Short mmCIF file of the C-alpha atoms (twelve columns), coordinates in Angstrom:
data_MODEL
# 
_entry.id   MODEL 
# 
loop_
_atom_site.group_PDB 
_atom_site.id 
_atom_site.type_symbol 
_atom_site.label_atom_id 
_atom_site.label_alt_id 
_atom_site.label_comp_id 
_atom_site.label_asym_id 
_atom_site.label_seq_id 
_atom_site.Cartn_x 
_atom_site.Cartn_y 
_atom_site.Cartn_z 
_atom_site.pdbx_PDB_model_num 
ATOM 1   C CA . UNK A 1   -19.346 -112.546 62.485 1 
ATOM 2   C CA . UNK A 2   -23.046 -112.225 61.712 1 
ATOM 3   C CA . UNK A 3   -24.630 -110.863 58.577 1 
ATOM 4   C CA . UNK A 4   -27.283 -108.776 60.337 1 
ATOM 5   C CA . UNK A 5   -27.646 -105.027 59.662 1 
ATOM 6   C CA . UNK A 6   -26.965 -104.044 63.277 1 
ATOM 7   C CA . UNK A 7   -23.863 -106.197 63.584 1 
ATOM 8   C CA . UNK A 8   -22.477 -105.084 60.226 1 
ATOM 9   C CA . UNK A 9   -23.069 -101.453 61.187 1 
ATOM 10  C CA . UNK A 10  -21.180 -101.980 64.436 1 
ATOM 11  C CA . UNK A 11  -18.313 -103.647 62.583 1 
ATOM 12  C CA . UNK A 12  -18.212 -100.750 60.131 1 
ATOM 13  C CA . UNK A 13  -17.874 -98.288  63.014 1 
ATOM 14  C CA . UNK A 14  -15.190 -100.442 64.625 1 
ATOM 15  C CA . UNK A 15  -13.228 -100.540 61.365 1 
ATOM 16  C CA . UNK A 16  -12.009 -96.962  61.760 1 
ATOM 17  C CA . UNK A 17  -10.379 -97.297  65.216 1 
ATOM 18  C CA . UNK A 18  -9.472  -101.006 64.925 1 
ATOM 19  C CA . UNK A 19  -9.053  -101.846 61.236 1 
ATOM 20  C CA . UNK A 20  -6.661  -104.768 61.647 1 
ATOM 21  C CA . UNK A 21  -8.878  -106.509 64.214 1 
ATOM 22  C CA . UNK A 22  -11.884 -106.230 61.894 1 
ATOM 23  C CA . UNK A 23  -9.716  -107.498 59.041 1 
ATOM 24  C CA . UNK A 24  -8.738  -110.578 61.047 1 
ATOM 25  C CA . UNK A 25  -12.384 -111.273 61.926 1 
ATOM 26  C CA . UNK A 26  -13.419 -110.879 58.296 1 
ATOM 27  C CA . UNK A 27  -10.616 -113.027 56.913 1 
ATOM 28  C CA . UNK A 28  -11.323 -115.736 59.510 1 
ATOM 29  C CA . UNK A 29  -14.743 -116.335 57.931 1 
ATOM 30  C CA . UNK A 30  -13.073 -118.155 55.043 1 
ATOM 31  C CA . UNK A 31  -15.620 -116.969 52.474 1 
ATOM 32  C CA . UNK A 32  -15.411 -118.667 49.088 1 
ATOM 33  C CA . UNK A 33  -13.966 -116.859 46.085 1 
ATOM 34  C CA . UNK A 34  -17.286 -117.225 44.222 1 
ATOM 35  C CA . UNK A 35  -19.207 -115.589 47.071 1 
ATOM 36  C CA . UNK A 36  -16.711 -112.745 47.276 1 
ATOM 37  C CA . UNK A 37  -16.731 -112.048 43.529 1 
ATOM 38  C CA . UNK A 38  -20.540 -111.976 43.637 1 
ATOM 39  C CA . UNK A 39  -20.504 -109.610 46.614 1 
ATOM 40  C CA . UNK A 40  -18.019 -107.368 44.824 1 
ATOM 41  C CA . UNK A 41  -20.228 -107.282 41.728 1 
ATOM 42  C CA . UNK A 42  -23.183 -106.307 43.922 1 
ATOM 43  C CA . UNK A 43  -21.137 -103.467 45.441 1 
ATOM 44  C CA . UNK A 44  -20.284 -102.230 41.941 1 
ATOM 45  C CA . UNK A 45  -23.938 -102.243 40.863 1 
ATOM 46  C CA . UNK A 46  -25.160 -100.434 43.998 1 
ATOM 47  C CA . UNK A 47  -22.336 -97.898  43.855 1 
ATOM 48  C CA . UNK A 48  -23.018 -97.159  40.186 1 
ATOM 49  C CA . UNK A 49  -26.720 -96.660  40.911 1 
ATOM 50  C CA . UNK A 50  -25.936 -94.153  43.659 1 
ATOM 51  C CA . UNK A 51  -23.522 -92.275  41.396 1 
ATOM 52  C CA . UNK A 52  -26.213 -91.977  38.715 1 
ATOM 53  C CA . UNK A 53  -28.862 -90.881  41.228 1 
ATOM 54  C CA . UNK A 54  -26.485 -88.288  42.682 1 
ATOM 55  C CA . UNK A 55  -25.735 -86.875  39.234 1 
ATOM 56  C CA . UNK A 56  -29.431 -86.364  38.533 1 
ATOM 57  C CA . UNK A 57  -30.357 -84.679  41.803 1 
ATOM 58  C CA . UNK A 58  -30.340 -80.881  42.048 1 
ATOM 59  C CA . UNK A 59  -28.444 -79.289  44.880 1 
ATOM 60  C CA . UNK A 60  -29.390 -76.058  46.610 1 
ATOM 61  C CA . UNK A 61  -29.556 -73.227  44.103 1 
ATOM 62  C CA . UNK A 62  -28.859 -75.382  41.061 1 
ATOM 63  C CA . UNK A 63  -30.775 -77.237  38.418 1 
ATOM 64  C CA . UNK A 64  -30.603 -81.016  37.995 1 
ATOM 65  C CA . UNK A 65  -27.634 -82.156  35.975 1 
ATOM 66  C CA . UNK A 66  -28.420 -82.828  32.336 1 
ATOM 67  C CA . UNK A 67  -28.163 -86.444  31.123 1 
ATOM 68  C CA . UNK A 68  -24.808 -87.888  32.064 1 
ATOM 69  C CA . UNK A 69  -21.861 -87.424  29.764 1 
ATOM 70  C CA . UNK A 70  -21.313 -91.153  30.088 1 
ATOM 71  C CA . UNK A 71  -23.965 -93.849  29.766 1 
ATOM 72  C CA . UNK A 72  -24.966 -95.825  32.868 1 
ATOM 73  C CA . UNK A 73  -23.689 -99.053  31.296 1 
ATOM 74  C CA . UNK A 74  -20.312 -97.536  30.476 1 
ATOM 75  C CA . UNK A 75  -20.137 -96.031  33.948 1 
ATOM 76  C CA . UNK A 76  -20.899 -99.413  35.473 1 
ATOM 77  C CA . UNK A 77  -18.235 -101.110 33.347 1 
ATOM 78  C CA . UNK A 78  -15.620 -98.517  34.323 1 
ATOM 79  C CA . UNK A 79  -16.597 -98.794  37.981 1 
ATOM 80  C CA . UNK A 80  -16.339 -102.563 37.725 1 
ATOM 81  C CA . UNK A 81  -12.932 -102.455 36.051 1 
ATOM 82  C CA . UNK A 82  -11.571 -100.134 38.746 1 
ATOM 83  C CA . UNK A 83  -13.062 -102.143 41.609 1 
ATOM 84  C CA . UNK A 84  -12.090 -105.594 40.358 1 
ATOM 85  C CA . UNK A 85  -8.727  -104.234 39.268 1 
ATOM 86  C CA . UNK A 86  -8.089  -102.867 42.741 1 
ATOM 87  C CA . UNK A 87  -8.806  -106.265 44.298 1 
ATOM 88  C CA . UNK A 88  -6.374  -107.961 41.913 1 
ATOM 89  C CA . UNK A 89  -3.745  -105.255 42.448 1 
ATOM 90  C CA . UNK A 90  -3.925  -105.534 46.241 1 
ATOM 91  C CA . UNK A 91  -3.135  -109.218 45.879 1 
ATOM 92  C CA . UNK A 92  -0.493  -109.258 43.133 1 
ATOM 93  C CA . UNK A 93  1.393   -106.125 44.201 1 
ATOM 94  C CA . UNK A 94  1.389   -107.355 47.784 1 
ATOM 95  C CA . UNK A 95  2.869   -110.668 46.700 1 
ATOM 96  C CA . UNK A 96  5.502   -108.910 44.617 1 
ATOM 97  C CA . UNK A 97  6.499   -106.978 47.732 1 
ATOM 98  C CA . UNK A 98  7.032   -110.210 49.634 1 
ATOM 99  C CA . UNK A 99  3.595   -110.536 51.196 1 
ATOM 100 C CA . UNK A 100 1.974   -113.862 52.026 1 
ATOM 101 C CA . UNK A 101 -1.683  -112.912 51.530 1 
ATOM 102 C CA . UNK A 102 -4.271  -114.635 49.357 1 
ATOM 103 C CA . UNK A 103 -6.668  -113.424 46.694 1 
ATOM 104 C CA . UNK A 104 -9.800  -114.170 48.737 1 
ATOM 105 C CA . UNK A 105 -8.701  -111.776 51.480 1 
ATOM 106 C CA . UNK A 106 -7.826  -109.119 48.895 1 
ATOM 107 C CA . UNK A 107 -11.327 -109.368 47.420 1 
ATOM 108 C CA . UNK A 108 -12.853 -109.291 50.910 1 
ATOM 109 C CA . UNK A 109 -10.848 -106.117 51.592 1 
ATOM 110 C CA . UNK A 110 -12.339 -104.298 48.619 1 
ATOM 111 C CA . UNK A 111 -15.836 -105.645 49.347 1 
ATOM 112 C CA . UNK A 112 -15.691 -104.333 52.916 1 
ATOM 113 C CA . UNK A 113 -14.290 -100.964 51.819 1 
ATOM 114 C CA . UNK A 114 -17.052 -100.653 49.222 1 
ATOM 115 C CA . UNK A 115 -19.668 -101.686 51.787 1 
ATOM 116 C CA . UNK A 116 -18.563 -98.898  54.117 1 
ATOM 117 C CA . UNK A 117 -18.436 -96.379  51.287 1 
ATOM 118 C CA . UNK A 118 -21.958 -97.261  50.153 1 
ATOM 119 C CA . UNK A 119 -23.412 -95.937  53.393 1 
ATOM 120 C CA . UNK A 120 -21.393 -92.727  53.100 1 
ATOM 121 C CA . UNK A 121 -22.315 -92.446  49.425 1 
ATOM 122 C CA . UNK A 122 -26.029 -92.780  50.212 1 
ATOM 123 C CA . UNK A 123 -25.764 -90.064  52.873 1 
ATOM 124 C CA . UNK A 124 -23.880 -87.866  50.413 1 
ATOM 125 C CA . UNK A 125 -26.698 -88.211  47.873 1 
ATOM 126 C CA . UNK A 126 -29.214 -87.049  50.501 1 
ATOM 127 C CA . UNK A 127 -27.023 -84.116  51.579 1 
ATOM 128 C CA . UNK A 128 -26.731 -82.957  47.965 1 
ATOM 129 C CA . UNK A 129 -30.374 -81.879  48.183 1 
ATOM 130 C CA . UNK A 130 -29.956 -79.349  50.997 1 
ATOM 131 C CA . UNK A 131 -26.303 -79.211  52.111 1 
ATOM 132 C CA . UNK A 132 -23.949 -79.582  49.145 1 
ATOM 133 C CA . UNK A 133 -20.974 -78.256  51.141 1 
ATOM 134 C CA . UNK A 134 -21.426 -80.988  53.736 1 
ATOM 135 C CA . UNK A 135 -21.770 -83.502  50.914 1 
ATOM 136 C CA . UNK A 136 -18.429 -82.360  49.501 1 
ATOM 137 C CA . UNK A 137 -16.780 -82.655  52.925 1 
ATOM 138 C CA . UNK A 138 -18.232 -86.136  53.344 1 
ATOM 139 C CA . UNK A 139 -16.817 -87.109  49.960 1 
ATOM 140 C CA . UNK A 140 -13.318 -86.161  51.122 1 
ATOM 141 C CA . UNK A 141 -13.889 -88.103  54.342 1 
ATOM 142 C CA . UNK A 142 -14.933 -91.168  52.354 1 
ATOM 143 C CA . UNK A 143 -11.666 -91.029  50.402 1 
ATOM 144 C CA . UNK A 144 -9.708  -91.043  53.659 1 
ATOM 145 C CA . UNK A 145 -11.740 -93.971  55.021 1 
ATOM 146 C CA . UNK A 146 -11.227 -95.893  51.795 1 
ATOM 147 C CA . UNK A 147 -7.429  -95.512  51.942 1 
ATOM 148 C CA . UNK A 148 -7.465  -96.305  55.670 1 
ATOM 149 C CA . UNK A 149 -9.359  -99.568  55.174 1 
ATOM 150 C CA . UNK A 150 -7.421  -100.680 52.099 1 
ATOM 151 C CA . UNK A 151 -4.049  -99.945  53.702 1 
ATOM 152 C CA . UNK A 152 -4.650  -101.683 57.039 1 
ATOM 153 C CA . UNK A 153 -6.581  -104.637 55.621 1 
ATOM 154 C CA . UNK A 154 -3.906  -105.248 52.986 1 
ATOM 155 C CA . UNK A 155 -1.148  -105.012 55.588 1 
ATOM 156 C CA . UNK A 156 -3.005  -107.605 57.672 1 
ATOM 157 C CA . UNK A 157 -3.597  -109.850 54.661 1 
ATOM 158 C CA . UNK A 158 0.042   -109.918 53.574 1 
ATOM 159 C CA . UNK A 159 1.598   -109.773 57.019 1 
ATOM 160 C CA . UNK A 160 3.160   -106.328 56.600 1 
ATOM 161 C CA . UNK A 161 3.931   -104.347 59.737 1 
ATOM 162 C CA . UNK A 162 3.657   -100.917 58.140 1 
ATOM 163 C CA . UNK A 163 0.280   -99.815  56.796 1 
ATOM 164 C CA . UNK A 164 1.996   -96.581  55.700 1 
ATOM 165 C CA . UNK A 165 4.066   -98.464  53.137 1 
ATOM 166 C CA . UNK A 166 0.923   -100.087 51.802 1 
ATOM 167 C CA . UNK A 167 -0.755  -96.664  51.635 1 
ATOM 168 C CA . UNK A 168 2.154   -95.298  49.570 1 
ATOM 169 C CA . UNK A 169 1.976   -98.311  47.253 1 
ATOM 170 C CA . UNK A 170 -1.761  -97.781  46.693 1 
ATOM 171 C CA . UNK A 171 -1.161  -94.115  45.834 1 
ATOM 172 C CA . UNK A 172 1.551   -95.085  43.347 1 
ATOM 173 C CA . UNK A 173 -0.776  -97.647  41.764 1 
ATOM 174 C CA . UNK A 174 -3.527  -95.034  41.372 1 
ATOM 175 C CA . UNK A 175 -1.137  -92.526  39.798 1 
ATOM 176 C CA . UNK A 176 0.263   -95.122  37.380 1 
ATOM 177 C CA . UNK A 177 -3.236  -96.252  36.389 1 
ATOM 178 C CA . UNK A 178 -4.456  -92.706  35.703 1 
ATOM 179 C CA . UNK A 179 -2.915  -92.532  32.210 1 
ATOM 180 C CA . UNK A 180 -4.266  -95.852  30.846 1 
ATOM 181 C CA . UNK A 181 -7.661  -95.047  32.342 1 
ATOM 182 C CA . UNK A 182 -7.692  -91.625  30.643 1 
ATOM 183 C CA . UNK A 183 -6.707  -93.269  27.376 1 
ATOM 184 C CA . UNK A 184 -9.502  -95.811  27.769 1 
ATOM 185 C CA . UNK A 185 -12.032 -93.018  28.382 1 
ATOM 186 C CA . UNK A 186 -10.845 -91.209  25.263 1 
ATOM 187 C CA . UNK A 187 -11.322 -94.387  23.228 1 
ATOM 188 C CA . UNK A 188 -14.877 -94.619  24.560 1 
ATOM 189 C CA . UNK A 189 -15.457 -91.013  23.513 1 
ATOM 190 C CA . UNK A 190 -15.959 -89.675  27.033 1 
ATOM 191 C CA . UNK A 191 -15.085 -85.993  27.230 1 
ATOM 192 C CA . UNK A 192 -14.745 -83.677  30.227 1 
ATOM 193 C CA . UNK A 193 -17.738 -81.430  30.913 1 
ATOM 194 C CA . UNK A 194 -17.619 -78.059  29.121 1 
ATOM 195 C CA . UNK A 195 -16.714 -74.984  31.153 1 
ATOM 196 C CA . UNK A 196 -19.647 -72.711  31.924 1 
ATOM 197 C CA . UNK A 197 -19.961 -69.704  29.630 1 
ATOM 198 C CA . UNK A 198 -19.812 -66.390  31.460 1 
# 
């Protein structure tokens, strides 16, 4: 596997039809845990920057969003907690279910999923300027791709046959983490945006 833009782009495209093959190629690199944590941190920073840029851009027929209800630093911390937490969860939950995977592969899974989503996220930011409906559709597509990658890569990491079972486990994890995350946001003083006044 080469770390050139063209090759990485080709691997990203191949991930959708052949996720487990790409997972095997990625895991076979044997990347160090330090490198993977650094790569994951970089994905968090880039993703947070794109989220902030997207929130400030006007879409067709609208004004730019007013300053974010949450500070960029807080947003970055929350994004980091979710991303790093997902990597840890993919490893520990998989082991609890009888899997034989390792933490390095779990981190690599989240790094690769985030890498793919960054490209979609960047395109979404551009589409917000002139095609907000397409941007919304692309956002839904990115959620599907994220679950697809996480499910198949985790199944390959832990030696599970069924990616569907992994998918269900990820959904359960997200649902169970929704309450503590909401509580954490309340502690930070983050409130939902006010409803528009008619």
